[in-house]
C-alpha positions as CSV (number, residue, x, y, z in Angstrom):
1,M,-8.8,-30.4,112.0
2,K,-8.5,-26.8,111.3
3,K,-4.9,-27.2,110.0
4,K,-6.1,-30.1,107.7
5,R,-8.7,-27.8,106.1
6,I,-6.2,-25.0,105.5
7,F,-3.8,-27.5,103.9
8,I,-6.5,-28.9,101.6
9,F,-7.6,-25.4,100.6
10,S,-4.0,-24.4,99.8
11,V,-3.5,-27.4,97.6
12,I,-6.7,-26.7,95.7
13,T,-5.7,-23.1,95.3
14,L,-2.3,-24.1,94.0
15,C,-3.8,-26.5,91.5
16,V,-6.2,-23.8,90.2
17,L,-3.3,-21.4,89.8
18,L,-1.2,-24.0,88.0
19,L,-4.1,-24.8,85.7
20,C,-4.8,-21.2,84.8
21,T,-1.1,-20.6,84.1
22,F,-1.0,-23.6,81.8
23,L,-4.1,-22.4,79.9
24,L,-2.7,-18.9,79.5
25,L,0.6,-20.3,78.1
26,S,-1.2,-22.6,75.7
27,S,-3.4,-19.9,74.2
28,G,-0.4,-17.7,73.3
29,T,1.3,-20.3,71.0
30,P,0.5,-20.0,67.3
31,A,-1.0,-23.0,65.6
32,K,1.4,-24.8,63.2
33,R,0.5,-24.7,59.5
34,P,0.3,-28.0,57.6
35,N,3.1,-28.6,55.0
36,Q,2.4,-27.3,51.5
37,S,4.0,-28.0,48.2
38,P,5.6,-25.1,46.2
39,N,2.7,-25.1,43.7
40,Q,0.2,-25.0,46.6
41,R,1.9,-22.0,48.2
42,N,1.5,-20.0,44.9
43,A,-2.0,-21.1,43.9
44,G,-4.2,-18.1,43.1
45,T,-1.4,-15.5,43.4
46,G,-1.0,-15.0,39.6
47,T,2.7,-15.9,39.7
48,D,4.5,-19.1,38.8
49,A,6.9,-20.9,41.2
50,D,9.9,-19.1,39.6
51,G,8.4,-15.7,40.3
52,T,8.0,-14.8,36.6
53,G,4.2,-14.7,36.7
54,D,1.6,-16.3,34.4
55,R,2.3,-13.8,31.6
56,K,2.7,-16.3,28.9
57,D,5.0,-15.1,26.1
58,R,4.8,-11.5,27.1
59,T,7.9,-10.9,25.0
60,N,6.5,-12.4,21.8
61,G,6.0,-9.0,20.3
62,T,9.8,-8.6,19.8
63,R,10.2,-11.8,17.8
64,D,10.7,-11.4,14.1
65,S,8.4,-13.6,11.9
66,A,9.6,-15.3,8.8
67,D,9.0,-12.3,6.5
68,G,10.8,-9.9,8.8
69,T,7.7,-7.9,9.8
70,G,7.6,-9.1,13.4
71,D,5.0,-11.0,15.3
72,K,2.5,-8.4,16.5
73,A,-0.2,-10.7,17.7
74,N,1.0,-10.8,21.3
75,K,2.4,-7.3,21.9
76,T,-0.2,-6.8,24.6
77,G,0.6,-9.9,26.5
78,D,-2.2,-12.5,26.8
79,R,-5.0,-10.0,26.1
80,L,-5.9,-11.6,22.8
81,D,-8.7,-9.2,22.1
82,D,-6.5,-6.1,22.1
83,T,-5.7,-6.0,18.4
84,T,-7.0,-2.6,17.4
85,A,-3.6,-1.3,16.5
86,D,-3.1,-3.9,13.8
87,Q,-6.6,-3.7,12.1
88,D,-5.4,-1.1,9.5
89,E,-2.3,-3.0,8.5
90,P,-2.2,-3.5,4.7
91,I,-2.6,-7.1,3.5
92,V,0.5,-7.6,1.4
93,S,1.5,-10.3,-1.1
94,T,3.4,-13.1,0.5
95,D,6.2,-13.2,-2.1
96,R,7.5,-9.7,-1.8
97,K,8.1,-7.0,0.8
98,P,6.0,-3.8,0.7
99,A,7.7,-0.7,-0.6
100,R,8.5,1.8,2.2
101,D,9.0,4.9,0.1
102,S,6.2,7.3,1.1
103,N,7.0,9.4,-1.9
104,I,5.4,6.7,-4.2
105,H,1.8,7.9,-4.5
106,V,-0.6,9.6,-6.8
107,R,-0.5,13.3,-6.2
108,K,-3.7,15.2,-5.4
109,S,-4.9,17.9,-7.8
110,P,-3.6,21.3,-6.8
111,I,-6.8,22.8,-8.2
112,A,-10.1,22.5,-6.2
113,L,-12.5,20.0,-7.7
114,D,-16.2,19.5,-7.0
115,P,-16.7,17.4,-3.8
116,K,-17.9,14.3,-5.5
117,M,-14.9,14.2,-7.9
118,D,-12.5,15.0,-5.0
119,T,-13.9,12.0,-3.0
120,H,-13.7,9.7,-6.1
121,L,-10.1,10.6,-6.8
122,A,-9.1,10.3,-3.1
123,E,-10.4,6.7,-3.2
124,F,-8.5,6.0,-6.4
125,C,-5.3,7.3,-4.9
126,R,-5.8,5.1,-1.8
127,K,-6.4,1.9,-3.9
128,A,-3.5,2.7,-6.2
129,K,-1.2,3.1,-3.3
130,Q,-2.3,-0.2,-1.8
131,L,-1.7,-2.0,-5.1
132,Q,1.8,-0.5,-5.3
133,Q,2.5,-1.6,-1.7
134,D,1.3,-5.1,-2.4
135,Y,3.1,-5.4,-5.8
136,P,6.0,-2.9,-5.6
137,H,7.9,-4.4,-8.5
138,S,4.9,-5.0,-10.8
139,F,2.5,-2.0,-10.2
140,L,4.3,1.2,-11.2
141,I,3.2,4.6,-10.0
142,S,6.5,6.4,-10.5
143,L,10.0,5.7,-11.8
144,P,13.0,5.2,-9.5
145,A,13.9,8.8,-8.5
146,K,17.4,9.0,-9.9
147,G,17.7,12.7,-10.6
148,K,15.2,15.0,-12.2
149,K,13.5,12.8,-14.8
150,V,9.9,12.6,-15.9
151,A,7.9,10.3,-18.2
152,L,5.1,11.7,-20.3
153,T,2.5,9.0,-21.1
154,F,-0.5,9.3,-23.4
155,D,-3.6,7.1,-23.3
156,D,-6.4,6.2,-25.7
157,G,-4.7,6.4,-29.1
158,P,-4.1,6.0,-31.8
159,D,-6.1,8.3,-34.1
160,G,-5.6,10.4,-37.1
161,S,-6.2,13.9,-35.7
162,S,-5.0,14.8,-32.2
163,M,-2.2,12.2,-31.8
164,P,-0.3,13.4,-34.9
165,K,-0.3,16.9,-33.5
166,I,1.1,15.6,-30.2
167,L,3.8,13.8,-32.1
168,D,4.6,17.0,-33.9
169,I,5.2,18.8,-30.5
170,L,7.2,15.9,-29.1
171,N,9.3,15.8,-32.2
172,H,9.9,19.6,-32.2
173,Y,11.2,19.4,-28.6
174,Q,12.9,16.1,-29.1
175,V,10.9,14.6,-26.2
176,P,10.2,10.9,-26.0
177,G,6.8,9.6,-24.9
178,T,5.0,6.4,-24.0
179,F,1.7,5.8,-25.8
180,F,-0.9,3.3,-24.4
181,F,-3.0,2.2,-27.3
182,I,-6.5,0.8,-27.4
183,G,-6.3,-2.4,-29.5
184,Q,-9.5,-2.0,-31.5
185,Q,-8.3,1.4,-32.8
186,M,-4.9,0.3,-34.0
187,K,-6.2,-1.2,-37.3
188,G,-7.5,2.1,-38.5
189,F,-4.3,4.2,-38.0
190,P,-1.2,2.2,-39.0
191,E,0.6,5.3,-40.3
192,T,0.3,7.0,-36.9
193,I,1.6,3.9,-35.1
194,Q,4.5,3.6,-37.5
195,R,5.4,7.2,-37.1
196,A,5.4,7.0,-33.3
197,Q,7.6,4.0,-33.4
198,A,10.0,5.5,-36.0
199,E,10.4,8.7,-33.8
200,G,11.5,6.7,-30.8
201,H,8.4,6.6,-28.7
202,V,7.4,3.5,-26.7
203,L,4.2,1.6,-27.7
204,A,2.2,0.1,-24.9
205,N,-1.1,-1.7,-24.0
206,H,-4.3,-0.1,-22.9
207,S,-6.7,-3.1,-23.4
208,W,-8.7,-3.9,-26.5
209,S,-11.9,-1.9,-25.9
210,H,-11.1,0.3,-22.9
211,I,-13.1,-1.8,-20.4
212,R,-13.0,-1.1,-16.7
213,P,-11.0,-4.1,-15.3
214,T,-12.6,-4.1,-11.9
215,D,-16.0,-4.6,-13.6
216,V,-15.0,-7.8,-15.5
217,R,-13.7,-11.2,-14.9
218,S,-9.9,-11.9,-15.0
219,D,-10.2,-14.1,-18.0
220,T,-12.1,-11.3,-19.9
221,L,-9.4,-8.7,-19.1
222,M,-6.5,-11.0,-19.9
223,G,-8.2,-11.8,-23.3
224,E,-8.3,-8.1,-24.1
225,V,-4.8,-7.5,-22.9
226,Q,-3.3,-10.4,-24.9
227,R,-5.3,-9.5,-28.0
228,T,-3.9,-6.0,-28.0
229,Q,-0.4,-7.3,-27.3
230,D,-0.6,-9.5,-30.3
231,V,-1.3,-6.4,-32.5
232,L,1.6,-4.5,-30.8
233,A,3.9,-7.4,-31.5
234,H,3.0,-7.0,-35.2
235,Y,4.8,-3.6,-35.0
236,G,7.8,-5.2,-33.3
237,T,6.9,-4.2,-29.7
238,K,8.5,-6.5,-27.2
239,T,7.9,-4.5,-24.0
240,K,4.9,-5.6,-22.0
241,F,3.6,-2.4,-20.3
242,F,-0.1,-2.4,-19.5
243,R,-2.1,0.5,-18.3
244,P,-5.6,-0.4,-17.0
245,P,-8.3,1.8,-18.2
246,F,-9.3,3.9,-15.2
247,G,-6.1,2.9,-13.5
248,L,-7.0,-0.1,-11.2
249,V,-7.1,-3.9,-11.4
250,T,-8.2,-6.5,-8.9
251,K,-5.6,-8.6,-7.0
252,K,-6.5,-11.7,-9.0
253,Q,-6.0,-9.8,-12.2
254,M,-2.7,-8.4,-10.9
255,T,-1.5,-11.9,-10.2
256,E,-2.4,-13.1,-13.7
257,L,-0.8,-10.0,-15.3
258,I,2.4,-10.8,-13.5
259,Q,2.3,-14.4,-14.6
260,A,1.9,-13.3,-18.2
261,G,4.9,-11.0,-17.9
262,F,3.2,-7.6,-17.8
263,Q,4.2,-4.6,-15.7
264,T,1.1,-2.6,-14.8
265,V,1.6,1.1,-15.0
266,A,-0.5,3.8,-13.3
267,W,0.8,7.4,-12.8
268,S,2.0,9.7,-10.0
269,I,0.6,12.9,-11.7
270,D,-2.7,13.2,-13.4
271,S,-2.7,16.2,-15.8
272,M,-6.5,16.2,-15.5
273,D,-6.8,16.8,-19.3
274,W,-9.9,14.6,-19.2
275,Y,-11.5,17.0,-16.7
276,F,-10.3,20.5,-17.5
277,D,-10.9,22.4,-20.7
278,N,-8.5,25.2,-19.8
279,P,-4.9,24.5,-20.9
280,D,-3.6,26.6,-18.0
281,D,-5.3,24.2,-15.5
282,I,-3.6,21.3,-17.1
283,V,-0.2,23.0,-16.9
284,T,-0.9,23.8,-13.2
285,C,-1.8,20.1,-12.4
286,V,1.5,18.9,-13.9
287,V,4.0,21.7,-12.9
288,E,2.9,22.1,-9.3
289,N,3.0,18.4,-8.7
290,I,6.2,17.6,-10.5
291,H,8.8,15.4,-8.7
292,P,11.8,13.3,-9.6
293,G,10.6,10.1,-11.3
294,A,7.2,11.4,-12.1
295,I,4.9,9.5,-14.5
296,V,2.4,12.0,-16.0
297,L,-0.9,10.9,-17.3
298,M,-2.2,12.6,-20.5
299,H,-4.4,11.7,-23.4
300,S,-3.6,11.6,-27.1
301,S,-7.1,10.9,-28.4
302,G,-10.7,11.3,-27.7
303,G,-12.6,14.0,-25.8
304,P,-15.2,16.5,-27.2
305,T,-12.6,18.9,-28.6
306,N,-10.0,16.3,-29.8
307,R,-7.7,17.1,-27.0
308,R,-7.3,20.7,-27.9
309,A,-6.4,21.7,-24.3
310,T,-3.8,18.9,-24.1
311,I,-2.2,20.0,-27.3
312,E,-2.1,23.7,-26.2
313,S,-0.7,22.8,-22.8
314,L,2.0,20.3,-23.8
315,P,4.6,22.9,-25.1
316,I,4.2,24.9,-21.9
317,I,4.7,21.8,-19.8
318,I,7.8,20.8,-21.7
319,E,9.4,24.2,-21.6
320,T,8.6,24.8,-17.9
321,L,9.9,21.4,-16.7
322,R,13.1,21.8,-18.8
323,A,13.6,25.2,-17.1
324,K,13.3,23.4,-13.8
325,G,16.1,21.0,-14.8
326,Y,14.0,17.9,-15.7
327,R,14.8,15.6,-18.6
328,F,12.2,13.5,-20.4
329,V,12.4,9.7,-20.6
330,T,10.2,6.7,-21.5
331,L,9.2,3.9,-19.2
332,T,12.0,1.8,-20.6
333,D,14.7,4.2,-19.4
334,K,16.8,2.6,-16.8
335,T,19.2,5.6,-16.1
């Protein structure tokens, strides 16, 4: 009986040991994961199945757009709100590429001005530069810089007092000029106009009544321009140069001027003869800013002293620039 109990106890002990061993072995085996598709394996990791990531079109910034300027919209990847770098890009006309010559701009006065005028002229320079970039073949600030050449241009004529004196000076030095006439003044001074034409100067358009283009409708401006051009045509003028009074036009006006065949002319150097009464200051404004291809703004009529300072400064400007090796041309000069 005693042996039977020992046997039973041994069997039970052995079974317990086997059970414990089985349990221990089972707990050490890792559980098998269920099968997953390739897309399920990469869900939420931020990468595609091919390992390239979800950076859609990250390389779009290197693609050239149709106009050759490049597609800048996606340079920062898919962060569509990160466009600060492009906010100051100029809006250019779609039919022409912007000029890249940084030398084409209106020069700043070398003489200190009052703060209000300085701010005003800085804004003008910015807007003129923008127009030149938008319409590089139609809005002229300077001539192509092929050597040392300069074009002297005179606004607000004709008249019977100051302009004849300016013609005397130009004739003495054998210097050609370009004269932008106000249409409503032309009827009163046919002799002055005929003399300017006979002496080889270019006659051009400065509107009918010297209106500020940016203050009027396009049809109003174009009416003034065409009316003046009709009078110029009476003197045989075929060129179609238009200088806006105060130097600027709107983009709509610019488009209509182009369609009508006009080249709009500003300037790269302002003699400031409308601002300074001292001839020396006018000379300084021109001579210190001179550059190849310069278009110089001066005036042949008007002013409280009938352009006395302009008349006195002009010989000095001509002699000084010639000494520097410059030759004088008109806007029609292609050399």
